Every structure is written in C-alpha cells, then in structure tokens.
C-alpha positions as CSV (number, residue, x, y, z in Angstrom):
1,X,0.0,0.0,0.0
2,X,1.8,3.1,-1.3
3,X,0.4,6.4,-0.2
4,X,1.6,8.1,-3.4
5,X,-0.2,5.5,-5.5
6,X,-3.4,6.1,-3.5
7,X,-3.2,9.9,-4.0
8,X,-2.7,9.3,-7.8
9,X,-5.8,7.2,-7.9
10,X,-7.8,9.7,-6.0
11,X,-6.7,12.6,-8.1
12,X,-7.3,10.5,-11.3
13,X,-10.9,9.8,-10.0
14,X,-11.4,13.5,-9.3
15,X,-10.3,14.5,-12.8
16,X,-12.3,11.8,-14.6
17,X,-15.5,12.2,-12.5
18,X,-15.4,15.8,-11.2
19,X,-19.2,16.2,-10.6
20,X,-19.4,12.9,-8.7
21,X,-16.3,13.7,-6.6
22,X,-17.7,17.2,-5.6
23,X,-21.1,15.7,-4.8
24,X,-19.5,13.1,-2.6
25,X,-17.5,15.8,-0.8
26,X,-20.6,17.9,-0.2
27,X,-22.5,14.9,1.2
28,X,-19.6,14.0,3.5
29,X,-19.4,17.7,4.7
30,X,-23.2,17.8,5.3
31,X,-23.0,14.5,7.3
32,X,-20.2,15.8,9.4
33,X,-22.1,19.0,10.2
34,X,-25.4,17.3,11.1
35,X,-24.2,14.0,12.5
36,X,-20.7,14.5,13.9
37,X,-20.8,11.6,16.4
38,X,-21.8,9.0,13.8
39,X,-19.3,10.3,11.3
40,X,-16.5,10.1,13.9
41,X,-17.4,6.5,14.7
42,X,-17.5,5.7,11.0
43,X,-14.1,7.4,10.5
44,X,-12.7,5.5,13.4
45,X,-13.9,2.2,12.0
46,X,-12.5,3.0,8.5
47,X,-9.2,3.9,10.0
48,X,-9.1,0.7,12.1
49,X,-9.8,-1.4,9.0
50,X,-7.2,0.5,7.0
51,X,-4.6,-0.3,9.7
52,X,-5.6,-3.9,9.7
53,X,-5.3,-4.1,5.9
54,X,-1.9,-2.4,6.0
55,X,-0.6,-4.8,8.6
56,X,-1.9,-7.8,6.6
57,X,-0.3,-6.6,3.4
58,X,2.9,-5.9,5.4
59,X,2.9,-9.4,6.9
60,X,2.3,-10.9,3.4
61,X,5.2,-8.9,1.9
62,X,7.5,-10.0,4.8
63,X,6.5,-13.7,4.4
64,X,7.1,-13.5,0.6
65,X,10.6,-11.9,1.1
66,X,11.5,-14.5,3.7
67,X,10.5,-17.3,1.3
68,X,12.5,-15.8,-1.5
69,X,15.6,-15.5,0.8
70,X,15.2,-19.1,1.8
71,X,15.0,-20.2,-1.8
72,X,18.2,-18.2,-2.6
73,X,20.0,-19.8,0.4
74,X,19.0,-23.2,-0.9
75,X,20.3,-22.3,-4.4
76,X,23.7,-21.1,-3.1
77,X,24.2,-24.3,-1.1
78,X,23.6,-26.6,-4.1
C-alpha cells in the first residue's frame, strides 16, 4: 500500500468524475455537520480497517521476502 499510489488514484478519479467527486465531498461535509458523532465513529472504523489491511499486506510482503531469501539460500548451497 503506497500512499503516493493512493493519491494518484484519488486525483485521477477527481479529474475523470469531477461532478461525482464534488457531490461526494458535499455529502460528507453535510453528514459531518449534522451527525458528527456518527461520522467520527465511522471514520474510526474505517481507520481501524485501514490499519488492519496495512498490517496484513505488510505481513504478506514480509512472508514473501522470507520465502525468496530461503530459496536463494538453498540455491547457493547446491
């Protein structure tokens, strides 16, 4: 999960679908103004899920690099 890649995708979405992006932003602002407690709970859940997804992707990447290092070590022994 690269932050730069995420930003590129979001800006690309904004430039391709400007009206939809602005409408979504307006809806989110209205919800934050009229239901701040619910929006904070939702934002907290989304952030918690994002952290879990990041940790899972990090663990998968680490497992993959460990496996490739083990394979390289086996190749050098042979």
